[in-house]
C-alpha positions in Angstrom: -7.5 40.8 72.6 -8.9 43.2 75.2 -12.3 42.2 76.5 -14.0 45.4 75.4 -13.2 44.6 71.8 -15.4 41.5 71.8 -18.6 41.4 69.9 -20.2 38.1 70.6 -22.6 39.5 73.2 -21.3 37.1 76.0 -20.2 37.9 79.5 -17.0 39.9 80.1 -13.6 38.7 80.9 -14.4 37.6 84.5 -16.6 34.8 83.0 -14.7 34.3 79.7 -13.4 30.7 80.2 -16.9 29.6 81.2 -19.1 31.2 78.6 -17.1 32.2 75.5 -18.0 30.0 72.5 -15.0 27.8 71.4 -13.5 28.3 68.0 -14.8 26.0 65.4 -18.4 26.3 66.8 -18.5 23.2 68.9 -21.5 23.2 71.2 -19.9 22.6 74.6 -21.5 25.4 76.8 -23.8 24.2 79.5 -25.8 27.4 79.6 -27.4 29.8 77.1 -27.3 33.5 77.6 -30.5 35.4 76.3 -31.0 39.1 76.4 -33.4 41.6 74.9 -37.1 41.8 75.2 -38.3 39.5 72.4 -35.5 36.9 73.0 -36.2 36.6 76.7 -40.0 36.8 76.7 -40.1 34.0 74.0 -38.0 31.9 76.1 -40.2 32.6 79.2 -43.1 31.4 77.1 -41.4 28.2 76.0 -42.2 25.3 78.4 -39.3 23.4 77.1 -36.8 26.2 78.1 -35.5 25.9 81.7 -34.5 29.4 83.1 -31.7 29.1 85.6 -31.6 32.9 86.3 -33.5 35.9 85.2 -32.3 39.5 85.7 -34.9 42.2 85.1 -35.2 45.9 85.8 -38.1 47.2 87.7 -39.6 48.6 84.5 -39.2 45.3 82.8 -40.9 43.5 85.7 -43.8 45.8 85.5 -44.1 45.4 81.7 -43.9 41.6 82.1 -46.7 41.7 84.6 -48.8 43.9 82.3 -48.5 41.5 79.5 -49.4 38.6 81.7 -46.0 36.9 81.4 -45.3 34.6 84.3 -42.1 35.3 86.3 -39.8 32.4 87.3 -38.7 31.9 90.9 -35.2 32.7 89.7 -36.1 36.3 89.1 -33.7 39.0 90.3 -34.6 42.6 90.1 -31.4 44.6 89.0 -30.4 48.0 87.9 -29.8 48.5 84.1 -26.1 49.1 84.7 -25.8 45.8 86.7 -27.3 44.0 83.7 -25.2 45.7 81.2 -22.1 44.7 83.4 -22.9 41.1 82.5 -22.6 41.7 78.8 -20.4 43.4 76.3 -20.7 47.2 75.8 -22.5 46.9 72.6 -25.3 44.4 73.9 -28.7 46.0 74.1 -30.5 44.1 76.8 -33.7 46.2 77.2 -33.9 45.4 80.8 -33.8 41.6 80.5 -31.0 39.0 80.8 -31.7 35.3 81.3 -29.3 32.4 81.9 -31.0 29.2 80.5 -30.3 25.5 79.7 -29.6 25.0 76.1 -32.6 23.5 74.1 -32.1 19.9 72.9 -31.1 19.3 69.2 -33.6 16.9 67.5 -32.4 14.4 65.0 -33.4 14.6 61.3 -35.2 11.3 61.8 -37.9 13.0 64.0 -38.5 16.0 61.8 -41.8 16.1 59.9 -41.2 15.1 56.2 -43.2 18.1 55.2 -42.8 21.7 54.3 -39.4 23.5 54.3 -36.1 23.0 56.0 -32.9 25.1 55.8 -29.4 23.8 56.0 -26.4 26.0 56.7 -22.9 25.0 55.4 -20.4 26.5 57.9 -21.9 29.9 58.3 -20.0 31.3 61.2 -21.2 34.8 61.7 -23.8 34.7 64.7 -25.5 37.8 63.3 -26.2 36.1 60.1 -27.3 32.8 61.7 -29.5 34.7 64.1 -31.1 36.7 61.3 -31.6 33.5 59.2 -33.3 31.8 62.2 -35.6 34.9 62.5 -36.5 34.7 58.9 -37.0 31.0 59.2 -39.6 31.5 62.0 -41.3 34.1 59.8 -41.7 31.5 56.9 -42.7 28.7 59.2 -39.5 26.6 58.5 -39.6 23.2 60.1 -36.0 23.3 61.2 -32.6 24.7 60.5 -29.6 22.3 60.2 -26.2 23.5 61.1 -22.8 21.8 61.5 -21.4 21.0 64.9 -18.1 22.6 63.9 -17.7 26.0 62.2 -21.0 27.4 63.3 -21.8 29.6 66.3 -23.4 28.5 69.5 -27.2 29.3 70.0 -26.5 32.0 72.7 -25.5 35.6 73.2 -25.6 37.7 70.0 -27.0 34.9 67.9 -30.0 34.6 70.2 -30.5 38.3 70.2 -30.3 38.5 66.4 -32.9 35.7 66.2 -35.3 37.7 68.2 -37.0 34.7 69.9 -36.8 32.4 66.9 -34.7 29.9 68.8 -38.0 29.0 70.7 -39.9 28.4 67.5 -37.6 26.7 65.0 -35.6 23.6 66.0 -31.9 23.9 65.5 -30.5 20.5 64.3 -26.8 20.1 64.9 -25.2 17.7 62.4 -21.8 16.2 62.8 -21.5 15.9 59.0 -23.7 18.0 56.6 -23.4 15.7 53.6 -24.8 12.8 55.7 -27.4 15.0 57.1 -28.4 15.9 53.5 -28.4 12.2 52.6 -30.8 11.7 55.6 -33.2 14.4 54.3 -33.1 12.9 50.8 -34.0 9.5 52.3 -37.0 11.0 54.0 -38.2 12.4 50.7 -36.8 15.9 50.7 -35.8 17.6 47.6 -32.4 19.2 48.4 -31.5 22.4 46.5 -28.2 24.1 47.1 -27.9 27.8 46.4 -24.9 28.6 44.2 -24.3 31.8 42.4 -22.7 29.9 39.5 -25.5 27.4 39.1 -27.1 27.0 35.7 -30.7 27.4 36.8 -32.5 30.2 38.6 -34.3 29.1 41.8 -37.5 30.7 40.6 -37.4 28.8 37.3 -37.1 25.2 38.6 -39.8 22.8 39.8 -39.8 22.9 43.6 -41.7 20.2 45.5 -42.3 19.6 49.2 -40.7 18.5 51.5 -37.9 20.8 50.5 -34.6 21.6 51.9 -32.6 24.7 50.9 -28.9 24.7 51.6 -26.9 28.0 51.9 -23.1 28.4 52.1 -20.9 30.9 53.8 -20.4 34.3 52.2 -17.3 34.3 50.0 -16.7 30.6 50.2 -20.2 29.3 49.3 -21.1 25.6 49.4 -18.3 23.2 50.0 -17.7 20.7 47.2 -19.0 17.8 49.3 -22.2 19.8 50.1 -22.6 20.6 46.4 -22.3 17.0 45.4 -24.8 15.9 48.0 -27.6 18.2 46.7 -30.3 17.0 44.2 -30.1 20.4 42.4 -28.1 23.6 42.5 -29.8 27.0 41.8 -28.9 30.6 41.8 -30.8 33.8 42.8 -31.1 36.0 39.7 -31.0 39.7 40.6 -31.9 42.5 38.2 -29.6 45.2 39.6 -25.9 46.1 39.3 -25.0 44.1 42.5 -25.5 40.4 41.9 -25.0 39.0 45.4 -26.8 39.4 48.7 -25.8 39.0 52.4 -26.5 35.3 53.2 -29.3 36.2 55.5 -31.0 38.3 52.8 -30.4 35.5 50.4 -32.2 33.1 52.8 -35.2 35.5 53.0 -35.4 35.7 49.2 -35.0 32.0 48.7 -37.6 31.1 51.3 -40.1 33.6 49.6 -39.5 32.0 46.2 -39.9 28.5 47.8 -43.1 29.4 49.6 -44.7 30.9 46.4 -43.7 27.7 44.5 -45.1 25.4 47.1 -48.3 27.3 47.7 
């Protein structure tokens, strides 16, 4: 495929072998690409995030200074087109591009056994995962669990779609989701899988904290092993003619229902 047809927001052909996510979603990259105002400024404010290189336009540098955001020693002032040349044509960088170390992935055993957790069963679209992370940050979700394979890396377009949420919501990378669910259950989490064919509506079942909601990929839904690992399965009842939602929208609705139930 010609490099200008790519849509992952990562560097162009000259860097492809180093920075393109591998198929299957294995997390092998030794650097994270962050671009866009909210994404980069959240990373700059995160003491756990090591910034290797920051490219910023003169306007962006002035705005960072006006907002009192400390600039790293790795800052390079660059023209907008020079920053754009580092990314795919559809990437909106807003004058900022950072290369950073990936954040560590915590284990389930160190997560607080309180509140809400999301688990994603092989959701591969980085736009969707990024949007889910952004929603998770808005609803104060304690962590998002993803699979080591068949999920996108936390870089590029995923980070841009998350709009800074990578800095606020821990991303737990599990080798096996069913085992991760078992660990959550052992720590006292009620685990509810969202399934359009489930007998019960999410809004009609008793939800208790700590709570983990599990979402599957669009079209495929939850895998059989994931379904079997959950305590309960529930659907989202919708009153309109269309009975299904984009997975990121479903996550937002499910989190709203859960937050209301746990309040």
